[in-house]
N, C-alpha and C positions, 0 to 999 in steps of 0.2 A: 453455667444459664448457657442452653442453645441459642445460637444464630440461626434464625430462620433460612430454609432452605435456598429461598430466592437470592437473599442478601448474600451468600455465602457464594453462590453460583455467580453472581454479579461481579464479586471481589476477585475471585479467580479468573473470571475472563477480562477483567480491567488491571489486574494488577502489574502488567507487562507497563502499561502507561502510566499508571501511579508511581512505579519504582524508577522510571526516568524522570517525570517531572515534580515530585513533591520535595520540600524542605522539611524534614520532621520536626525539627525543634521548635518551630513557630506553630506546626500545628499541637503538638503534644502539651503545650500551655495550654489551650482551649480544652483538651481531654482531660487535665489533671482538675480543671476547674470545675468541670462536670463531674468529677469525681467516678470517671470510667479507666483510669489509667493512675499506678500508683508511681511514686518518685522512683523507687527501686526499677521498675519496669523503664522509665523514660532514662535512667541511670545507663540501664544494661543497652539500651538503645544508641544512647549518645556516644558511647565508647566504640561503637564500630568505627571502624579507619576512615570510612569514607561516606559521603553524602547515599551514595548507591546503597552501599551496605547497611545505613541506617534505614533508608526506604525500604528495602528489603524486610527488614527486621521488623518494622513496624504494620507491614501488610501482614506478615507471617502472625503478630500478637493480635491484629483484629480477628483473624480468621479462629482464633481460639477464645473471643470474646463475644459478649451476647448482644442482643440487640440494641441495647442504649449506647453501646461502644461505636456503633454502626452508625446511628443517630449523631452522635457527637462528632465523630470524624467527618459528615457528611456536612455539619453545620460548621466546622472549623474550615473546610476546603471554602464555603461561602465567603466566612469572614477574610480569610486570606488570600481572596480574589482568585480561586481555582475554579471557575464558574464551570468552564469548559470539564473539569474532571467531575464536578458535583451533578453536573447533568447526566453523565453517565451511571452515576449510583442512583439517582432520583426515583426510576421506575422500580425499583426494588427497596424502597424504604421499609422497615417492617412497620407494620400496623399495631400501633400500641394502644390500650384503652385511655390512655392519657393524652393520646393524639386526636382531639376531636374531629378533624378533616376526616382521618381513615379509622375512624371505629366503627368496624363492620363484623358483625358475626364470624363470617369466613377469616378475618383475618384473626381473631382469638383463638378460633380454634386450631387455626394452623399453628398458631402459638404453643398452645397447651400440648398439641400433639407432637410437636418439636420437643418440647423441655421433657415429657412421659417416655419418650422414644429414646431419648438420651439417656435418661435415668433407669430403662428396662422395666417400666410400670406396664403390667400386661395390658392388652386390650380388653374390652369390655368381650363378655362370651358371645357366642353366637345368639344362643337363646338368653336373653338378657331383661329383666323385670326391676325397674326403679324403685326404691325402698325410702321416697324422700325424708321421713321421719327419723331414719336411723341414720340418713346422710347427713341432716342438718346437725344432728347431735355430734357426729363426728369431727364436722367440719368447725363446729362451735369449740370444742375441744382444741381442735389445729389453732384457732386463732390465738388461744391462748399461749400459745409457743411461740408468735409473733416476736415478743422481745426477750425471750429468755429461753433457755433449753430445758427440757423435761420428758417426760414418758408418758405415750399414750398408749393404753392397751385395750385392744376391741377381741374380748372374750367372748366365747358362746361354745355351745358344744359342736360336735362333729357335724360339718354339712349344714352348719349354717348360714353360709354365704360370708365366712368374715372376709375371705380375700378378695372376692367381687367388692365389698362393699368398701373395703379399704383401699383398692384401687379406683372405685369409682370418685370417694371422698375427694380425692387431689384432682380430679379432672375438673380443675376451676381455674378460668385466667384469673381473677381478683385474688385468689388465695394465692397464688403462687406469685405475685407480686407483691402482695402486701405481706405476705409472712416467711416465701420463701424463695426469694429471689436467688439464691446460689443453687438451685435446682431441686428437685426429687431423686432419691435414688433407691430403688426396691432390690431387696436381695432374698430370694428364698431360702430358709435353711433348713425347717426337717429335722429329723433325729439323725445327728450328726455326730460322729466322734470327732477327737481333737485335730487330727490330719485332715479330715475333709472341711471341719470347720475354718481351718487355716487356707486350705484351696480357695474356699469362697471368700474368703475376706481378701486373698490373694488377687482374684478376677476384681473384688469391687475396686482395690487401690488401682489397679492397674486401669480400671474404666476411669479412676477419676484423675488419674495421671494423665492420659491421653489428651487433655485439654491444655496442660500446661505445657512451657515451653521445654525443648528438648533438656536443658539445664537441670530441669527438676527432675528427671526420670532418674529412677535408680532401681537397682535389682528387688526382686519380690521379697517381702521379710521371710525369714525362715523359722520363727515359732510365733506364737498365738501372741507372746507378749510383745515382740518387734512388730507384729502385725496390729496389734491394738496402737501401739505408740505411732506408726506411722500412720494407721487410721485420723488418732487424734489429732495429729499435726496437718493433716489433709484437711479435715471438718473445720479445724479452728484458725488455720492461717490462711489456705487457700479457697476452702469453700464456705465461709461463715453464711449463718442463715440459711444451713441445707436442711432439708428433711429425709431421713433416712427410715425405710420402712423394710423391716424386718417380718417376713411371712412364716407362718407356723413354727412359731417357737414352742420346744416341749421342755426345755431345761434350763433352770436359773443358771447355772455354771455360763450359759450361751452368750447369756445377758452381760455377765461381766467385760465380756471381750469388747462389748460396745460401751463400759460405763466409760464416755469421755466427755461428757460435760455438751453434749452434743443436742438436737432436737429427732427424738425418734418415735415413731408408731409401731407397734408389734401387733400381730395377730395370735391369738394363742387359744386352748381350752383351758388353760389354767390363771384365772385372775390372780393368782398370789405370786406371780412370778417375779415382779417388780419389788417384791420385799427385799431383795437381795440387793438391789442397785441402789445407789443415791440420787438425790434430786426432786425436782416437782412432777407428781403422777396424777395421772387423769385415766379415768375408767370411761368404757363404752359396753354396756353387755348386748348383745346381740339374740336377739331371743331364736329360739330352736324355731319356730316355724312362722310361714309365710300367713299373712290373712287371708282368705278364702280367693277372694278375686287376682289376687298377686299367683297362687297356686294354679286357679284355672288358666291364667294368661301363661303361663310356662307351659301346659300340656296344651294350648292351643298353639303357641308358637312350634311345639315338637311334631304335632301333627297336621300344620297347616291349616289349621282351622280358624273361625273365627269362635269367641267365647261364647258368644249366643249358641252356636251351632254345636258345642260341645254335647254329649251323651249325659244322663243323667249321672250315669257311674261316675264321670269326671269329678263332680261334687263330692261324690260319695268317696272316692280315694283320696282327694285332698283333706277329706274331715278323718278319714280313717287312720292316714299317717302324720294326723297332726300339724300338716303344713311342711313337715322337713323339706327343706330345699332337696337336699339329696335323695331323699326317696321320690320327690315328685320328678327330679331330672333322671333319675334310674329308669323310672316306669315310663316316662316320656319317651324315652330313648328307644325303650321296647316297643311301645305303641307305633312308634318312628317306620317300624318294618312290618309290624303285627296289628294294622290299625283295627282290626276285625275283634280284638281280645281284651276291650273295657272289661266286661263281665268276668272273665276269667281272672284277670289280674285283682278287680275288686274282691272276688270271693277267697284268694289266697290271703289278703289282709283281713277281710272278717273273719275267716274262720280259724286265723292265726295259726295256721300250718306252720309257720315259720316264725315261731317266738322265740324269745330270746333264751339262750341256752341254759344261763341261771339268772339270777337275781344280782349278782354282784358282777355281770358282765359290766367290761370298761367302757362300754358307752350304755348310758342308763336311760333308754329310750326304748319303748317296742319298735317303733315304725323303721328304724335305721335297720335291725338284723332281718325282719321281715321282709323289706324291700331287697337286700342283699341276697337271700334265700329266694324270693320271687325272680331274680335277674338271673341266678344259677339253674333254676326249675326249668326255665324254657329253654335249654340247650339241649340238644338230643343226649340220651344216656351215656354215649360212650365219651362225648364232650366234658359231660359232667364230670366224669372219671378222671379225664385229663387236666380240667382245672382243678380238680382236688389235689393235684400234684402239685400245684403252685405252691401249694402250704408250705414247703419246705425253703422256699427262697428268703432269704435274709432280708430283712427291713431295706429300704432305701438302695435296693441294688439292683440294677439293670442286667438283663442278660438275653443274648442274642438267640436267634431262632435255633441255630445249629446247636445249642446246649438243650435244647427241648427236642431236637431231632434224636439225639442220642438216649434222653429221659424215655420218650414214647416209642423210639425205635420206628420211625417215620421218616420219610423221605423230607429233606428239607422245605420243598416246595408246599407241600401237604400241611406240615407244619406252619408255614406263614398263613395258609390259607385258613386253619383253625385261629391262629392269633387273631388275625383281621376281624373275624367274628366276634372273637371277645371283645376288641378294641371298640367294636361298634354297638357292642351292646353294654358300652360304660364298665366292662368288668375287668378292662386292661387297659394300662396306658402304653401309645408308642412314643420313644423320641425319634423323631423323624431327621434332626439334625446329626446324626450319625449312621454312619456306613459300616457295617451294615445296622438295620434298625436295632434298635434294644426295647425291650419291653420290660415295664414294671408295674407293680401292685401299688394302689393306695395304702396307704397303713392302715385304713379303716376296713379295707376290703381283704387285707392280709389277717388282721387280727380277728376277722369274723371266719376267716377260712381256719385259722388256728384254733378257736374256741369249739369250731363244729367238729373238727376231724382230731382234737385232743387226744383220745383214745388210740388214733391210728398215727401221731405222730412218728413214732420208730419205725414202724412199717414203711411209712413214704420216704425217710431219709434212707433206710436200707434199701428201696428200689432204687433210689440215686446211685448209690454206692454200688451196686450189683449190675444196672446197665452201665456204669462207667468201665466198671471191671471186664465186661464183655466186648464194649467195645474197643477199648485200648489195651487188649489182654497183650499184646506185643510190646507193650511201654507207651508212658504217658506222651500226652501232646507238648510238643515244644516249639509251636508257630509263633508264638507269641502274639496271636489275634485276639479277639475278645471272646472267642470259646475258650480259648487255650488258658487266658488269664481269668476266666471262671472257676475252672477245673482246678487248677494252681492252687488259686486262692481258698476255695471253700471245700474241697475233697476231705481235708481231715475236719473241717467242721459236720460235714454229712456224717463222716466216720462216727464222730463223737456223740452226735446226736442220735444216730442208730444203736450206739451202745456196741459197735464192732470194734472192742477192744483188742481183738488179735491183728485186724487189719490197720489200726491204728499204729499199732507197735511198729509193725513190718514197714509201713510205709515211713514214719518219723524217726524210725533207728537205720534208715538207708541213706548211704552217703550217696547215692545215685538220687533219691528225692532230694536233698539240701543241695545237691550241684544245679539240680535243674530249677528248683524254685527260686534258689538265691539268684541264678542267671536272669530268670523272668522278672522276678519280682524284688529282687535285693534281698539283703539278710534280716532287715528290721522284719518284716512278715515272718520270716521262719523262727527268729528269735520270740516274736509276740505268741507264735504259736506254742513253743514249749513253755512257755509262761502261762498260756490259757490251758492247754490240757496237760500240765503237767501234773496236778493230782490221779488223772486217769493213766498217764505213763508211767508214774511213780509205782503203782501198783503192780507192774510188771517188771521194772528195774529202775530205782530213781539214780542208780550210780551211771548207768548208761545216756538217762536223760540228762544229767547233768554234763557229764563228756560232751554230748552235741551241743550242748548252750554255750559251753565255754569255749568249744571249738570256734562257734559262730562268734561270739563276743570278742575273742582275742584276734579273730581274722574279718571282721568284718570289715575294716578299710581296706584289707585287699580286694574283697568279694565285689564292693563298689566300683571297682576299676572297669575299664574298657580299653583293649581287651579284656574279657574275662579270663580271670587265671585259672588255672588248672586245680580244681579242688582235693582233686587225690595228691597232688603234689604237696598242696598245703597240708593235708590232713596227713602226710607222713612225718611231719613235724612235732605232731601228737605223743604223747606220753606212751611208751610200748603196751602198756597196761590198757591203753583207750581201745573200747571198740571202735571207734571213728580211724584208730590207726590199724586194729587187725582188718577192716575192711579195705582201706586204701591200700593196704600194704599187697592184699589179696589182689583187688582190680590191677596195681601196678604191675603185679607178676603178670596176669594172664596179660595186659596190654604190651608188656615188654617184648612177648613170644612173636607180636608183629611190629617190632621196631620201634615201639614208643619210649622215649626216655623219662627215665624215674629216678629220683634218688634219696635213698634212704639216709636220713641224720643219725649216725650210728651212735655219739655220744651226747644225745640229748638229754639224758637222766640226769648229767651233772648240771642241769640249770633249771633254775626255778624260779618262776615270776611272783614277786611278793606284792606288783601293784594292784589294787581291784580296780581301779578305774584311770584311765587315759583321757584326759581332756585335752583338744587342741584348739585353744579359743581364739586367738589373734596370728593373724598377718606378718610376724615379726617376733622378736624375743618377748617372753614374759619376763616382765622386772619384779612383778610383785604380785601375790594374791594370800588370800585370807580368808576365815572362816567367819561368818556371822556368830555372833555368841550364843546362839542356839544350835551350832553345827550344822542347820538346814540349806545352807548358802556359802556359795564361794565367790569371793569377787575378784576380778583379776585385771590387769592393765601392764601396757609395754610400749613397745614401738609403734603401736597402731593407732597411738593418741586417743583410744575409747577405753571405756572400762563396763565390762562386762562380769555380768552376775549369773551364776548358775546353780542348779539343785546339786547338792553333794553326793546323793544319791546314786543319782543318772546321768549328771553332766548336762542335763536339758539347759539350753538357755533361756533365762526368763525376762531379762533386759540386755540392752546395749546403750550406753550413752556416749556420743561424740564428744567427751571430756575436755580436750584442751587442743590448743594449735601445736604442740610440740609432744615429745616422749611424754608419757605418764609413768613418774617412777614409784609411785606409792600410791596404794589404794588401802583406807581403813574403814571398818563398821563400827557404827555408835552403838554401845550397849544393847539398846531396846532393839537393834539392826534397823530402825527406821531411817538411818542417815548413812551415807558413805561420804568420808573427806578423799581426796583426792589432791596429788602436789606434783607438778610438772617442771621440765626444763624451760618452761616458758615461763618462770618464775611466781606463779599465782597458785592460790591455794583455793580449792573450790569446796562447796558442800553442798551434796544433792539429797532431795527427798526420794528415795528409792522406789517407793509405792507410786508416788505419782511420776517418777522421772521428771524431777523438778528443780532447776538450781535455786538453792535458798541464799547462798551466798559465795560471793568473791573476794578474796583478799590479796590484791594485787599489788599495792603500793609499798610495802615494807621491806619484802625481800627483793634483793638488787641481783642476786645469783639465782641459779637453780635449785628449787626445794627437793631436798634429797627423801625426806621422810616424813610422816604423819600418823599421829596416833592419838586416839580419844582416851579419857579416863574411862577406867575399868566399870565405873558406876554411873548411873543418872542422876546421882543426890546433888553432883555439882559439877555439870558436864561442860568438859573446856578440851581442848584441842591443841596439841602441841606439833610445831612445825620445827624443822632444821633445815641450813641451807648451806651453800659454798660462800656466802658472805665472810668476810674477814672479821668481822667483829659484832653486827645484829644477826648472828647468826641461829639463835634459838629462840622460840617464840611462842606464848601461850594465847590461845585463843577464847574467848567468849562469844558464843554465837549471835548473841545479842546486841552485840558492841561491834560498830563499822572496823574499827581497829584492834589492834593487838592490846591483850590486856596486861602482860607481862613480856619483859623482855629479859632473857637469862645471858648474865654478861660472864666472859671468864676466857672461852674459846677464841685463839685468834688465827684459826685456820680452819677449814671447812669440815663441818658437823654432818657426819653421814646417817648417822641414826639416834633418835629419841625415844624412851621408853620410861610411860609411867609404872613406879611400884605397885604390886597388885592392890595395897591398899590406897593406893592414890595420894599418898603424902610426899613422895619422891619423885623426881624427874631424873633419869640417867641421859648422859648423852655422851656420844663416843665421837671422837674427832681424828683429825688427820695430824693433830699434835703430839699424838702418842697417850693421852690421856681419856679417862673417864669421869666426867663429873656430874656429882648429885646436887641438886638445887631443890631448897623444900618449895612445893609447890604453892604453898600459901602466901609465902612471903614473897617467892623469887629470889631469895637470897642463896649462893652457894654454900653447902653444907660441907662437902669434901670432896677431894681430887683424888684418884687413884690413878698411881703413876704407872701405867702399863708398858711404857716404853724402858723402862726401868728394869723388867724382867728379863730383857734379852741382851745376851751378851753383847750383839753388835751394837752398842749403845750410841753409837755416831752416825747409825745408818737408819733412814727414816723409818716409824713404824706408825702405819695406819691402822686405827682402830676400827673395825668396821661396824661392829653392834655391839649392843649388850643384851641381856635377858635376867629376868630375877626370877629366883624361885618363889613358890607359891607363899611361904611364910614370909617374905620380904628380908630375911636375913643374908640372905647372899646374892651375889650380883656375879653374872657370867659375861665377860668379854671375849670376842675374837679377833686378834690381829697376828698377820702373815700365816704361818702353819700351826698355830696354835690356840688351844682355849684354854682361858684363864678364869679359874673359880676363888673370888675375894668374900671375905668375911665383910658386911657392909658397915658393921659397928667400928671395928679395928681397923679395915683396910687390907689386913693382913691376906696373904696369898695362900689359899687353903688347898689348891689343887691344881695341877696343870696338865693339860692333855695335848701332848705333842704328836702331831699326824703325820702323815705322809710329805715329806719335805719338799719334794716335786710338787706340790699343788698346794693353793692357798684357800685359808678358810674364807668363804665368802657369807657365812652367816650360820647363826643358830638361835634355837630357841628351847626353852626349858620345858617339860610337859606340866601341866596344871596337875595334873592327877598322881603322877609318879617319880620316879627319881631318873627317869629316862631324859637324855638331852641329845636334840636333834644337830646335825651339824651338815652344812651344804658347802659343797668343796669346787673348785673350779675343774677337778679332773673327772669332772659330770657323776662324781658320787654323792651317795647322801650315807652318813653313819650314824647310828643309833649307840650311846652311851648309856652306862648306868653309873650315874656321879656318886653313888655310894661305895661301889665296889670298885670304879676307877679301870671299866672294864667295856671293852666294845661289845656291844650286842648282835649287833649285823651291819652289813652292807645292803644297802636300797639300791642297785645299778637297774638302770632303764633309761636316765637321761644321755641326749647325745652332744650335749655342750655344757657350758657352764651352768651349775645349780645356783640361781640366784637369790633365792627366798625359801625357807621351810617353817611350816608351824602346826601344832599340834591341835587338833579339836579341842571344843571347850571339856569335855570328858575323856579326852587323851585317848580315846579309842583309834584315831585314824592320825595321820600325820598327810599333810600334803606339801607338794615340792612343785616350784617351777623353774623354769629354765630358758637360757638361750636357743633351745631347739622347740621353741613354740608350744610347749605342752605343759601342763600342769598333770601330776601323779597322785592319785591319792594311795597311801599304804594303811593297812591295818596293824597297828603296831603288837597285837597279840601273836600275830602270825609271823612276825620276824624271828630269826633266829642267829646264833652264832655259827652256823653252818653255810653261809651264805658263801657261793663259789670264788674262788679266787680270779680275779680278771687277768687277763694275759695280755701283753701288747701286742702290737699287730707284726712287728719284724721278728719274723721266726725262721726255722728251716726244718725240713722233714726227710727222713730216710723211710723209702717202702722198701722190705725186702719180705718177700712171699706174703705171707698174711700179715706181717708185722708192721705198723706205723708208728715211727718214733718221731716226737714232735719235741723240739725245742725253741724255748721263747723267755723272753722275760716276764716276771708278773707285775702287778700294782705295788709291789711292796720293794720292788727292784732287786729281786733274785732272779737268778736264772733256774729255768725249770726245765728238765727233760720227761716226757712223760711217754707212757706207752697209750697213743691214740684210742686204740680199741676200747680199753677198759678204765683210762683216765689214771692208772696208777701213776705216780710220781717215781720215775726212776732215781731222779736226783734234782737234788734243789739246793743251790749255792747258798750263803750267808747273804744279807740284804749288803748292797754296795753303796758305796758314796758317792760314787758318780754313775749317772744314767748309762744303762747299758742299752746301745743304739743297735748293734748287730748281733747275730749269732748264727753259728754254721756245725754240723756234724760230720763226723770222719767215720767212715765205714772201718776202715781199719788201717792205724788201729781204733778201736772205738773211743772217740774222743768228741769232746765238744770245745767250742771255741766262742768267747763273748768279744766284744769292742766296746768301749765307753767313751763318754762324752769327753772325759781327761786326756784321751789318747790311749789309754792302758790296754793292751791285749791278753788275754789269761787264757789258758789251755787246760782243760780237767779230765779226768778219767771218766770213761760211762761205763757202770753204772756206780762205780763205788764214790765218786766224786772228788776224788784225790787230786788236788793242783799240781799239775805237771810242769807248768811254764807260765811265767808272767813275760810278758815283752813289752820295753820301754822304748818309746822313740817316736812317736806320734806326738804333734804337739796338740792336736785339736782332735776334735770329734771323730771317731772310726764310724765309717759309714758303710762300709761294705767287706765282709770276708769271706775265703775260699779255701779250702784245702784241694790241692791237686789230686791227681787220680791216685797215685798210690801212697797218698796221706802222709808224706814224706815233707813238703813242702806248704806253707800256708803262707796266703797274699792277703794282704790288707789296703785299704784305700781309705782316705782322710779328709776332711774339711782343709787340713794343712796343705793340701793341693799334691800331695806325694802318695807313691805306691812302695810298700814294702815287703819283699819278698823274703821270709823267712825261713830257714832249717831250723824248726821250732825245737828239736828235739835238742839240738846243740845250740841254739840264740844266734846262729849267723845270720846277717841280714845285708838285702842289697836295697839300697834305697831308689826308686826310679822318681827323678825330678824332672819338671819340663810344663805340667800344666800350670796356669796362672790362676784357677780358679778350683773349687773342692772337686775330688773326684769321687762320683756317688757309685759308681759300679765299673766293672772290666768283666773280660771274658777272654779264657784262654781258647787259642785257636786250635780247630780238632785237627785239622790236617797235617800240622807240623809232626815229622816224625818221633819226637820225645814230648810234643805239647810243650815247647820253650817259648814259643811265641804267644805275646801277651796284647790284647787289644783293651785301650782303656779310652774312656770318653769324659767329659767333663763341662761343668757350666759354662767353659770358657768358649764353647763353642767346637773345639778340635778332637780327633780323634788321633791317637797316636799309639805305635806297635811298637813292643818291648821284646828283647831276647831276655828272660830271665834269669838263665845261667851266667848271663855276662852284665846284666844291667845296661846293655847300651840299646839306645834308641833308635830303631829301625825306620820308622817313618814315622811325620808328624804332618797331618792333614788338617787344613782348616776347611772343617766339613759345613758350618752352619754359620749364620748370622746372630743365631739367639742360642741360648743355651741348649745343648744336647741333653735331651730326656731319658731316652732309652737307645738302646743299640742289642743287636741279635746277630750272631753268624748263623749263617745256613749249615744243616747238618754236617753237609759235605766239606765245609770249610773253604769253599770256593767264593762266596759272597758275603758281605754283611750289610746289614741297614741302620740307617741311624735316623731317629726322629726328634725333631726341636720345637722350640718356643715360636720359633718364625713360621710355625703353623705348613711346614713341608716335612716329607720323609725323603730319604735318598737312598738309592741301590748303588753298591759299592762292588768290584771286582777285586778279590783279595790278593789275585797274582800280580797286578799292577799297580794297585792302589787308587783308581782312577774311578770317578764318579759315572757310572752309567745311566742313569735315570734320575731326574728330580720329580718327585710325584706331589702333584699339588691339588687342592680340592677342598681339605680340611678347612675350617671355620675355626678352628679353636687349637690351642697348642695339641701338638701330636704328642702321646704322652707314652704310648706303648706300642710295640711292633713284635711280629713273630712270624718265620718262615715255615713254612708247612714242612714236611719231613720229606717229601720227594723234591723240596726246593723249586715247586714252580710258581707257587703262590707266596705272596706277604700281606699279612693282615696288620691293620694299624687301628689305633684308637684314639680318639681325641678328648680336650675336654667338655665338650658340648655332647657326649656320650655315641658319637656316631664310629661306626668300624666300616672301613672300608677294606676290600679284597683285591690286590693288585697282581698283575702277572709279571713274574719275575724276568721273563722273557724279553717283551716289549715295553714295562711298564704299563700297561693300558690297564684301566680299571675294569675291574671284571664285576663287582657287586658293592652295594652299600646296605649294610643289613640294617632292617628294619625301615628301610626309608618308605616302603609303601603300605599305607594302612596304616602310618605310626600315630600314636596319642602321645600326651605330655610323659607319662611314665614309661612306656615301653623306649621311646627313641631318647629319651635323656639317661638310660640307663643309672638313674639315680645319681648321677656324678659323672666324674672322670672315667675314663675307661683306662684302669691302671695295669690291667696283666692280660694275656693272651695266648693259648697253646691249642694246636690242632692236635685231632687224635692220630694213631699211627698211620690209619688209612686215607689222612686228609680228608675225610668226607665231613668233620665235625670240627668245631671251635667254640673254645669255652673263653668267656670274658670276666672280667669283675668291674664293679664301678660300686654303684648302691648296693648292689644284689649281684647273684652269677647268673648269667645266662648262657644256654649251650644253643648252638646255631647250625643248620644246614648250610655248608659252606655253599655248594652249586646253587641253592636256590635264594641265599641269604635271608632265611626266614628262622625266626626264633623258633625253637623246638622245646625248650623248659626254660623256667626262672624258679630261682631258689630265692626268698626273701629272706635275709639275716635279722635276728632281731635287732641289732645295730645297724650302722650304716658304714661308708668311706672304706670297704675294703680294700688294702694296699696291693695284693698278691695273692696267686693261690698255686699250690702245689698239686701236681698232678702226677699219679702213678703210670706206669711204662705203659700199661694196657690201656689207659684210660677209662678205667673202672672207679678209682679213689681218687675224693679231691679234699684238700685240707686247706681252711682258710681262718683267719682270726678278723671279728668286726671290730668296728671301732669302742666299744664297750666291752672288748677283753674276753668276747664269748668265742670258744674254739669249736669249729665244724669239720667233723668228719664224715664225709658225703660219698656214701658208695651206691653204685648204679645199681639199681634192681634188674634182675636177671629171670 
């Protein structure tokens, strides 16, 4: 409720005195007694550290309160002997009707005006006549909302004055104080789509939250469901007994967004709209016409004459139009400028020259159409034609004069004069609040124009398109102003309506148009265009339409970034057969001639995307996600402490529930989809009503440790909820929602229970525990029926076996459980193991789920993968790759057509099970080596099955593949002559194979821990390896002779041969121990031992001429060293994170360094000065962060370009420090990049094992 202006001003003037003198605790007692302050508000103030802070908070609160709070505060000052302060407030005491001494009409009017202005209620129109009978009927209905919420519908024909009546009805002091002390808020709706409705509700929420304290402010709601819940909270908790007026409602679906159990009045033409909502409902019908006296009064006000002085034609006009307020107002506006045309306008009506177009006109009364025509007829002939052009404007769209300047081919100033004439004659409306002014038609006027010009619509739209093409023949507008926005948004609409199919094809099948519209409007508008105009586009080429739509769907998150990414570069990652790729390649080739950088992904055909939809629901890991039982919704939860529900078809968020005080570990739908259960690390189990987003039950007493899992029975016949926890004994419980405590506790496990699951027939409950067993309990009796000893199935019986989960087959005859790296299938009746699926031993099974309609089993892994297996054939059907971290949960949809997976990478992915297949691509590990030879690219890397692969990078052909190794492969290196490949393993083994035959040449034993790096000498005769065992070994690998270089105290991650030594016999090594050592590899002698850094050395590089080397460290510094003297020349400071990578330019004038904050610095080798910080200027979050650590750097041969890797690949202009191009991989966390000698080919592998061969487009 509003505080009067005078009182607010007085508080602001006196606040310093008040804050210096008052002691809030004494005053607040009185204010709480008066009911103007809550205990929560008192507590928030008393928690302030000092008396002064408390006083400041109290005054701030008063400024957000109403008149009653001001009066209560004044009275409290009197009672607590602050007479001097009370005297300051007295002159501006609000005048309330309950204050007999101050009850004046001026005070009442001021109060009403303040309340209505704050709520956005429109003022009376300039020409206003009262309709007391209708007014009283509306107010009588409003008084019925005094005690209970409900709906009042004010309905009537178009132009009957409903909005004016609604605004006037609440312009009453007593009504406001008696019924709506919380305030009155007005919201104009009209015909809106969901996004526009969301914006309107967002603005309403913003308005409501302005009067709250700053702690109550929150971000705008992102969806209609979230907006509805925010509004519900505000109206019920913060603004009780508030009236919300919704003006001009057309659609019942709009009302559902406001069905929040509050007090609402709506104006509409459709009296049946409230049939779709709940609550008490009242109606007031507004007659379509005014009585004669009121009609004459309107005409008199327009013509500034007395009613008695109006000509006889005035009375006849009112009768002819049946008193329609809109018609009378339109003719009144015409007469205001041409007061001598009474006879003319009367004749227009009497002769019915402008009668209805047809009997089924959407406005079922004669006078409206006639008055509209009469209004247009008075325009000059040339202006009538111009007004007709407005027929093509979409409803509820405002346009700037500049658009009509293009359409009419007139100077903008001339257009503005014409539009002013239209506005003055009530034929057009203007939004004066926008700059430039925006013009729009009332929907009645627009519908009338459409009806009148129905046969010419195609021609009118064609005119719009042709005028645009003429004006913008050299390219579309890109300024981003209102005119540009109109053309970019609506050009395709005009083409479709004009039936200009070829123009529409050319535009929407153009990568240029996609780039411009995506940058100005965002990808969502483009995707909507392809959906909306799909039937037209498909007549030309449905495949091309699908290709463009898929490109936008897969890259929408990139196209939302600022600065805007290069669309051509994004499109070069599309399949070679795609029209999007063809156009991108052509543009890249054209732009490359002027020096622009583009990179073609040569081997992309080997990668397929199986996921249909990717949702990013939470800021943090997603621990659990599940389908509703009808498959239409998905619920998810995780570290964000919230539960969110989405549509499974689109990912649109429906609701968000702040569910717990700690991580939410699991969520589950009830069988009918009305309820969601959640459980958390806070030891609580909660049950929510989904539709009302209401908490129904909290079970917080019985579990003493975190609750890991919850699940409802599969039918509502006897609805139960099962939960399990980390408790030692009372760790499995079954709950009846009608009881405050658990119905049963299942005893048997004495270690934490991670999962529980009802059988499909709900007879049994299976529980999976850290004690290595799965137990089956009878639901009806809570007795243990069987124990399956999963631990005994593992040979290492003495080690801990944690059973992660269990899942039942549809017939309830088999149960499948996950433990370690295996999935085991047991016969329920006999407890015999029927099948064992042993998976990759390097990753753990996190979860499994059996398909309810087929033999498929989905398995989630810690190595980011999801696999589908056929249980009958014991055969893997597919690898579903895409997640960037541990996959926590998988679940099939009820019909088995889809599979969802959720992960620590904060995403949920949906997969179509019918589209997955056995040819899913092998995933490679990031430790790799590459040989470039003319046009040939040879890549060696380990795969996800721990086999070493050697591939032809261009064709993808596997030249050699080793057998699966028992110890993880950690490094590899290719030798040009003799053609060989080496691998190093975690157990210290080094093996060399001939390429391409794969013949084992030698196995080198000696390292006792992981081999971290390996490298052949230039002549291929020597192999050098470094290890976690702190040693470096120099092998004459063909003979097996070995020298051990010992001296480092911690792992040696890498080394480098010094190029300026005559026979390359000197070796530089660096370690986590902070030292650099120089060795003679022929003798094994340590030549130098340099204490380089206080922290671990993360990278080192030797200049191409061998004169300098650089080191970078976790101590956030880089250092420059002279090889001749081994002295430190410069210490380079400035990085704010670990410096992880470095590289000299080929002319060794520059050194580039990259850190863990994504920052790249370029330094002068000569004096150590900082030359450039890449991406510092105008950086945004994505650009500057580089997606993570900067892991590798390479200069071009001419030293003008620099390539870097992090979360993605970036190419930089070294001199300017500007990013020239960015390539976004599917995965992330690139470890390194291999660059050809001419800087044209780039090879890397991402975190999900995809190999990228990138070729510069020339």
